C-alpha positions, 0 to 999 in steps of 0.5 A, a space after each residue: 886884225 891887220 889889212 895888207 895892200 899888195 901893189 897899192 896905187 892911187 886907184 887901188 890895189 893889185 891885192 888885199 890881205 885881211 885875215 886869212 883871205 885874199 882879194 884880188 883886183 879884176 884881172 884882165 890880160 893883153 893879147 887880140 885873143 880871148 885865149 891870150 886874154 885869159 892866159 895873161 890874166 890868169 898868169 896875174 892871177 897866179 902871181 898876185 896869189 903867190 905874193 900873198 902866200 897863196 895859190 890857185 888851189 885855194 881860190 874860194 870864189 871866181 867871178 868872170 866878166 865876159 865882153 860878149 858871152 859868145 866868148 863863154 866857150 874859148 874862155 872855159 877852154 883855157 880857164 878848164 886848162 888852168 883851174 886846179 881840178 881837184 879844188 874848183 872855186 864856186 864861179 860865176 860867169 857874166 856878160 859885161 861891158 869892161 873898162 876899155 874896148 880892147 878888154 874881152 875877159 876879167 877875173 874877180 878872185 877871192 882865195 884863202 891863205 
């Protein structure tokens, strides 16, 4: 079974397709607020899923890291307006120290193709 790497770079690929599954690298967004960062990161999720031949209705699992769990409600407001309500994925959310202090949220997505 072949492996397709989407937007490969020295450190990682933006997404990897194996069989009928696509694995996205963690997606963070730009902006000052959690809302702005969520919207930006989820737009990148949409873009990478499309590049792999998938879309948000086919997301199997999402892992969400917040730099502060106090952002949970704000993140959920964006998530709930973005996620396909007919096809919600399995999901986990946790507080974690992210790669840079400016990041407030990171989404890790696995989807079917």
